[in-house]
N, C-alpha and C positions, 0 to 999 in steps of 0.2 A: 522568280522560280517557274511560274507558269509559262513565261515566254521561252525560257530555256528548254523545258520539257516539250513544249509545242515544236520548237525548232528541231529537237531530236527526233520526234515522231515523224516529221516531215521527211526524214532521211530513211525511214523504215518502210517495210512493205505497206502499201496504202490500206489494204483491208485489215491487216494486223493492227495498224495504228488506229484505225477506225474502231475495231473491237476493244482494244486496250482503253481508248479514250472513254467509250461508253461504259466500260466496266468501272473505270475510275469515278466517273460522274455518278453512276448508280450507287457505288459504295460510299461516296462522300456527301451525297446530297442532304443527308440528315445528321451530319456531325460537323465538328469544327473544321474539317478540311474544306468545306464549302467556301470558307473565307478566301481560298485561292482564286475564286472566280466571281465572288459576290460583288455586285456593283450597285451604286445608287444612281438611278436614272431620273431626270427631270420628268415630272408629270406633264404631258401635253395631250390631253384627251382628244380622241377622234371618234365621231359617231358614224357608224357604217352598218348597213343592213340591220338596223334595230339594236345594235350592240355599241357599248361604249368601250373603246380601247384606250388603255392608259398612255400608250404612244403608238406611232404608226409603223413600228418596225417589228416584224414577226419572223419566227423561224419557219422556213419552208419544210414541207414534208420530205421524207426520205432519210433524214439523219437519225431520228428516234422512231424507227419503224414500229417498235413494240411498246411504246409509251413507258419505257423503263426509267427515263431520266427527266421527267417532266419538272420535278422540283429543282433540279440542278439548272436547267435552262431558264426557269423562272427567276432564279437568283441572279442570273447574268443581266436581267433587265429587259427581256423581250416583252413587247406590248402584247404579243399573243404567240401561241405555240401550236404548230400543226404536227400531229403524229401520224404514223402510217407511211406508206400505203399498207393497208391491212386487207387480207382476203379471208373468205369464209373458212377455209382449211389452211393449216400451216403448210408452207412449202419452202424448199431449200433454195430456190432461185437457180440462176444459171451456173454453169461450171466455172470454177476458178482457173486462172485469174480473170477477174471481171471488174476491176477498179484500177484506174491508171491516172497518175498525176502528170500534168504538163506545167511544171512550175514556171518555165519561161513565158508562159501565156497566162499564168495564174488561172489555170483551167483544170477540169477533171473530166475524164471519160468513164462512164459506168455502164455496165450491162448486168446489174444485179438481178433483175428479174422478180421483183416483188418478193424477195426472201423475207419471211416473217413467221411468227409463231401462231398465227391465226387470230380471228377476231375475239374469241372467248378469252384468250390470254390477255389481249390488249385491254379488254374491258376490266379485267381484274386489276391490271396495273393502274389504270385511270382511277378506279375506285379506291386504291390503296394510296394514291398520291395526296398531298396536302394542298395542291394548287387550287386557288379559288378564282383564278383569272380566266381569260378567254382561251378556250382550247378547241382547235379544229381537229377533226378526225377524217383522214383521207382514206377513201375506200376504192377497192378495185376488184378484179375477178381472178380466179385461179387460172393458171396456165392451161390446165387440162379441161377447163369448161369451154365447150364449143361457143364460137362467136355468137351464134343465134340464141344461145341460152345465157348470155351475159347478164341480162336483167335479173335473172334469178339470184346470181351471186351478189349483185349490188343490193338487191332487196334484203338478203340475209344480213349483210353488213349494216345497212341503214337501220333496220329494225332493232339490231342488237346494240348499236352504239347511240341511238337517238337520245335517250335520256341522259347520257353522259357527255354529250358534246354541246359546245356553244354554237358551232356550225359544222356542216359536213361537206367535204369536198369530193366530188365525183371525178375520179382520175380516168380519163379516156385518152390520154396523151403520152403515156410512157412509151418509148420506142422499144422496149425490152420484153414486152409480152406480145407474141404474134397476133396480129389482127386487131389489137386494141385500138389503134388509131383509126381504124375503119369506123368505129362507133361515133366518130365526130361528124359524120356526114349523113344527109338525106333521111330516109325512113328509119334507118338504125338509130340515128340520134333522136329522132322524134319519138320513137317507141321507148327508148331507154329513159329519156327525161320525163316523158309522160307518165310512165310507170312509177318512177321515183317521186314525182310530184303527187301522184295519188297516194302513195305510201306516206309522204310527209303530211298530207292533209289528215289521213287517218290517225297518225301518231299525234298530231296536234289535238285532235278531237279526243283522243284516249288519255293523253297525259296533261293537256292544258298548257303544254310548252311548245313554243314555236321555234324550231331549229332551222336556220337558213341553209339553203342548198346552194353550193358554188360548184362551178364546172371548171376544171383545169384543162387548158388547151395547149396544143403544140405550137412552136414558133415557125414551123415550116409550111404554114398555110398561106396561100396567096390572098390578095384582097378580096376576090370574089368568094372564096371559101370562108374567110373571116366574116364577110357580110352575111352569108347564109347561116353560119353558126350563131352569129349575133341575133339574127331574126328568129331562129329556133329557140334560143335562150329566152327571148322575150315572149314568144308564143307559149312556151311551157311554164312561164312565170318563175324562172329561176331567180335566185336572190343576188347572185353575183357571179363574176368570172375571174379566174386566176390566169394571168398571162405573164410568163409562159413556162412550159416544161423545157426539157433539154432538146438540143437540135441534132439532126443527122448531118448537117452541113459541116464539112471540114475545111472550107476555103480559108478560114482565119488561122488554121493551124497546119496548113499544107507544108509538107516537108519534115514535120516532126516525127520522131521515131514511133510514136503512138498514134499518129494521125489516122491510120487506117484500121485501128481497132474498132470493132463493132460496138455500138452502144450510143448512149446520149452524151453530147458534149455540153458541159456547163462552165461557168466561170466568166471572167471578164470579157472574153471573146464573144459572149452571147449578148452583151449589153445592147449594141445597136439593133440587132435583129428583134429582141424582145421589146425595145423601145418603139420600133416601128409598128409592131403588133399592137401595142398599147394605143398608140396614136390612131391607128386604123379603127380599132374597136371603139375608142372614145368618139370618133367622128360618126360612126354608125349608131351607137347607142345613145349618143346625145344626152347624157346624164340620166338615162332611164334605168341603168343598172350599174352598181359599183364595180370597180376594177381593182384587183390586187396585183400590183406589179412585182414581178420576180424574174430573175435572169440577168446575171452579170453586174448587179449593183455592188460595187466595191468601194465606193467613196461618197462623200457628201455631194459632189457635183452630179454623180450618176443618180443619186436619190432624188435630188431637186429636179432633174431633167424628167425622171419618170413621173413625178407628181405633176409637173407642168404639162406633161403629155396627156394626162387625164386619169392617172392612177389615184385611188383614194387611200390605199394602204400599200405597204411594201413588205417583201420577204427576202431573206438571204439564206444562202447555204454554202456554196463553194468558197465565196469570199470570207465567210466566217471560218472555214477550215484553215485558210491561209493566214488570216489576220487575228483570229481569236476574239474574245468578248470585247476588247476595246473598240472594235468596229461598231458594235451595237450602241455603245455609249456615244460615239462620235455621231452616228447617224441620228439617233433619237434626240440628242441634245441640240442638233443643228436643225 
């Protein structure tokens, strides 16, 4: 039944299907309907940045932006769940249409633009959930906040989510918020990460809880840029890096009817590019910082290759949309 519903939704408007699916998960996660997607997953613990993950397969940020379906995704067997990206103030995101499927490529293009209900709403949803596992909260800045004031937005979010998160991800790599990717480089990156590290230290002293900080980067950086980013991550004592976000490169889907749509491309076509970024980071970091590999992982072979390249943990999103919960079980058990 779940497979039939999923196939039907893949023939409907992408954003309508997305909203419908989340509404179903939100409404079913605490009653008997959750049996439609509940799975038993083998326990294969992984230790990473001071946390013990029940398995290495996580849900990437962007699907459950407002943390409304945490318990539903937990029932599917994810080893960890990342919610957000969340911003200080609610925002509607970019104009519709802003989500496009490329099923021939098992890919998706989105230009959602951090549409979310704001950090205060997300915190209330997290507090209401029954989930006791590892929860990452992905934070960003509002579109209307000037680039030079970005740190202010990230600090608001970090301070509000700190006590509710297992780890916090600093999203500076979405292509759908103007200027956001500029924060990956030079003095802007040093200032942002330095300020967030100071806030982490203060929160640790205040709460007695240490919440790791991870940085999510883009796949479109060359080797020099990746080396400089890695060096800055080490210099500011970040706890991990997530590689990668979506790509602006359209070479893999050239000729498709949606190929020229603005936004980030994700899915199977991103696999090799994200794999190369993971390999480059692993070479530069040399084991000094854990890597979460995400981008195009759609089967066991992809997952094994990403781990072999140097990733410690994995995340999925687009392949999960196309394949459903069975993918989580296949990857985790393998």
